[in-house]
C-alpha positions as CSV (number, residue, x, y, z in Angstrom):
1,M,0.0,-0.1,-0.1
2,R,1.4,3.3,-1.1
3,D,2.3,5.8,1.7
4,T,-0.7,8.9,2.0
5,I,-0.6,12.2,3.3
6,D,-3.3,13.9,5.4
7,L,-4.8,16.6,3.6
8,N,-5.8,17.8,7.2
9,W,-8.7,20.0,6.1
10,Q,-11.2,21.2,8.6
11,S,-14.5,21.9,8.7
12,S,-14.3,25.7,7.0
13,E,-12.0,23.3,3.9
14,Y,-15.8,22.0,3.7
15,E,-18.3,24.8,4.4
16,W,-16.4,26.2,1.4
17,I,-16.8,22.7,-0.6
18,E,-20.7,23.4,0.2
19,L,-20.8,27.3,-0.8
20,V,-19.0,25.6,-4.3
21,R,-21.5,23.0,-4.7
22,Q,-24.7,26.3,-4.5
23,L,-22.5,28.2,-6.9
24,L,-22.2,25.6,-9.3
25,L,-25.8,24.5,-9.1
26,E,-26.7,28.3,-9.5
27,L,-24.9,28.2,-12.7
28,A,-26.2,24.9,-14.0
29,R,-29.6,26.0,-13.7
30,A,-29.1,29.2,-15.3
31,C,-27.6,27.3,-18.1
32,L,-30.3,25.2,-18.8
33,G,-32.5,28.2,-19.2
34,D,-34.0,29.3,-23.0
35,L,-31.2,32.0,-22.6
36,P,-28.2,30.7,-21.1
37,K,-26.0,33.0,-19.7
38,L,-23.5,33.5,-16.6
39,P,-25.7,34.4,-12.8
40,M,-24.0,37.7,-11.8
41,H,-23.4,36.5,-8.3
42,V,-21.5,33.1,-9.8
43,A,-19.7,35.9,-11.8
44,Q,-18.5,37.7,-9.4
45,Q,-17.6,35.0,-6.8
46,A,-15.5,33.4,-9.7
47,R,-12.2,34.5,-9.0
48,P,-12.6,34.8,-5.3
49,M,-13.3,30.7,-5.6
50,A,-10.6,30.2,-8.1
51,E,-8.2,31.8,-5.4
52,T,-9.7,30.0,-2.5
53,A,-8.9,26.9,-4.7
54,G,-5.3,28.0,-5.9
55,R,-4.7,28.5,-2.4
56,L,-5.4,25.0,-1.2
57,L,-3.5,23.2,-4.0
58,D,-0.5,25.6,-2.9
59,E,-1.2,24.0,0.3
60,A,-1.1,20.3,-1.0
61,R,2.1,21.2,-2.5
62,S,3.8,22.2,0.5
63,R,3.0,19.6,2.1
64,G,4.5,17.1,-0.7
65,I,1.5,15.8,-2.7
66,V,2.3,16.8,-6.1
67,E,-0.1,17.6,-8.9
68,A,0.3,13.6,-10.2
69,Q,-0.7,12.6,-7.0
70,W,-4.0,14.7,-6.9
71,Q,-6.1,11.8,-8.7
72,H,-5.6,10.3,-5.6
73,Y,-7.3,12.7,-3.6
74,P,-10.5,13.1,-4.5
75,E,-10.6,16.6,-2.5
76,L,-8.1,17.9,-4.7
77,A,-8.8,16.2,-8.1
78,W,-11.8,17.8,-7.3
79,T,-10.6,21.3,-6.0
80,H,-8.2,21.7,-9.5
81,D,-11.9,20.9,-11.7
82,A,-13.9,23.4,-10.2
83,R,-10.4,25.6,-10.4
84,K,-10.4,25.8,-14.3
85,L,-14.0,26.4,-14.3
86,F,-13.9,29.3,-12.1
87,L,-11.1,30.9,-14.2
88,E,-12.9,30.2,-17.1
89,L,-15.9,32.0,-15.7
90,A,-14.1,35.1,-14.6
91,Q,-12.4,35.1,-18.1
92,V,-16.0,35.1,-19.4
93,Y,-17.0,38.0,-16.6
94,L,-13.9,40.5,-17.9
95,S,-14.4,39.8,-21.6
96,D,-16.2,42.6,-23.6
97,L,-18.1,39.6,-25.8
98,P,-18.6,36.7,-22.7
99,K,-19.5,33.6,-23.8
100,L,-20.1,31.0,-21.6
101,P,-17.5,28.1,-21.2
102,E,-17.7,24.8,-23.6
103,N,-20.5,22.7,-21.7
104,A,-20.7,24.2,-18.6
105,S,-24.3,23.4,-17.4
106,I,-22.5,19.7,-17.4
107,R,-19.4,20.5,-16.2
108,A,-21.2,22.6,-13.0
109,L,-23.7,19.7,-12.4
110,D,-20.7,17.0,-12.5
111,L,-18.4,19.0,-10.1
112,A,-21.6,19.4,-7.6
113,E,-22.8,15.9,-7.8
114,R,-18.5,15.8,-7.1
115,A,-19.1,18.1,-3.8
116,Q,-21.9,16.3,-2.5
117,T,-19.8,13.0,-2.8
118,L,-17.0,14.6,-0.5
119,L,-19.6,16.4,1.7
120,E,-21.3,12.7,2.1
121,Q,-17.9,10.9,3.1
122,P,-15.1,14.1,4.3
123,M,-11.6,13.2,4.4
124,A,-12.0,9.7,2.9
125,S,-8.6,8.3,2.8
126,A,-6.5,8.6,-0.2
127,S,-5.5,5.1,0.1
128,D,-9.2,4.2,-0.2
129,A,-10.1,6.1,-3.2
130,A,-7.0,4.8,-5.4
131,E,-7.7,1.2,-4.3
132,S,-11.9,1.4,-4.5
133,P,-13.1,-1.1,-7.0
134,P,-15.2,0.5,-9.7
135,L,-18.6,1.7,-8.9
136,D,-21.4,-1.4,-9.0
137,T,-24.0,-1.0,-11.3
138,T,-25.6,-3.9,-10.5
139,P,-29.5,-3.0,-9.0
140,P,-28.9,-3.5,-4.8
141,P,-30.9,-6.3,-3.0
142,T,-34.4,-4.6,-1.6
143,E,-32.6,-5.2,2.0
144,K,-29.6,-2.5,0.9
145,L,-32.5,-0.2,0.0
146,D,-34.6,-0.4,2.6
147,R,-32.0,0.7,4.9
148,A,-30.1,2.9,2.9
149,T,-30.3,6.7,3.7
150,P,-31.9,8.9,1.1
151,S,-28.9,10.8,0.2
152,T,-27.9,7.5,-0.7
153,L,-30.9,6.4,-2.9
154,L,-31.1,10.1,-4.9
155,N,-27.5,9.2,-6.0
156,L,-28.8,5.7,-6.9
157,L,-31.8,7.5,-9.1
158,K,-29.3,9.7,-10.3
159,S,-26.8,7.1,-11.4
160,R,-30.0,5.0,-13.1
161,L,-31.4,8.0,-14.5
162,E,-28.0,8.4,-16.6
163,Q,-27.2,5.3,-17.2
164,Q,-30.8,5.5,-19.3
165,R,-29.7,8.5,-20.7
166,V,-26.6,6.8,-22.3
167,H,-28.8,4.3,-23.9
168,S,-31.6,6.4,-24.6
169,H,-32.6,6.6,-28.1
170,N,-32.7,10.7,-28.0
171,P,-29.9,11.0,-25.4
172,D,-29.1,14.9,-25.8
173,A,-32.7,15.7,-25.4
174,P,-33.1,18.9,-23.4
175,E,-35.4,17.3,-20.7
176,W,-32.6,14.8,-19.1
177,Q,-30.5,17.6,-18.3
178,Q,-33.6,18.9,-16.8
179,L,-34.3,15.7,-15.3
180,L,-30.8,15.6,-14.0
181,N,-31.1,19.3,-12.8
182,L,-34.4,18.8,-10.9
183,L,-32.7,15.6,-9.0
184,D,-29.6,18.0,-8.0
185,V,-32.0,20.2,-6.5
186,A,-33.5,17.6,-4.7
187,R,-30.3,16.1,-3.3
188,G,-29.6,19.8,-2.4
189,L,-32.9,20.6,-0.6
190,Y,-32.6,17.8,1.1
191,H,-29.1,18.3,2.5
192,N,-30.2,21.5,3.5
193,L,-32.8,20.1,5.1
194,K,-30.8,17.4,7.3
195,D,-28.1,19.7,8.8
C-alpha cells in the first residue's frame, strides 16, 4: 500500500465546498434556461473561488503532494477541476463579448455531484480512493435499499437515470438535462434540511 499524506482539511474547507456546490447549481440552472447566461452572483464569486482553490492546491504542494498525485485525493482532484471552471468564468465576466465555457451546465452539475460526495464522505483517505473497486452498477438487494439513506437513494436514482440517458434513443434531449438538474436541486434541498 502506498503511503499517503493526510490533507488535514478542517470544517472550513468543507464549508467552502458546500458554498461552491451551491454556486455550481446556480450556474447549471442558469445555463439550462432558454437564454443561457452567467448569473452575476456567480460571476462575481468566480475569481475569489478560484483563488481559494489555488491556495488549497498550493498548501497540498507544500505538504509534498505533487499534482500527479491529486487524482488519488478526491478533494484535490475536485478542487483543481473547480478552479479551472471558475477561472474560465472569471474570464467570461471580464470579457467584452462574454460567452459561457463549453458544456458549462454539464461541468457544473458534475462538479456539484462530486462536491456532494465529498461532503457526505469527508476526509476519505487517499488510499481508499486509490484502491476502491469500480462502481457496482448491479441493482442492490431490496433489503439494502430499505436501509439506505435518502442521500444514497437520490445518488442511486441519478446514476440510473444517467445510464438510461446514455442508452436512450435521444440522449441529447433537453428533458434529460432538466430531469438531472431537478434531481440535483432535490438533493441540495434534502442536504439543507438534514443539517
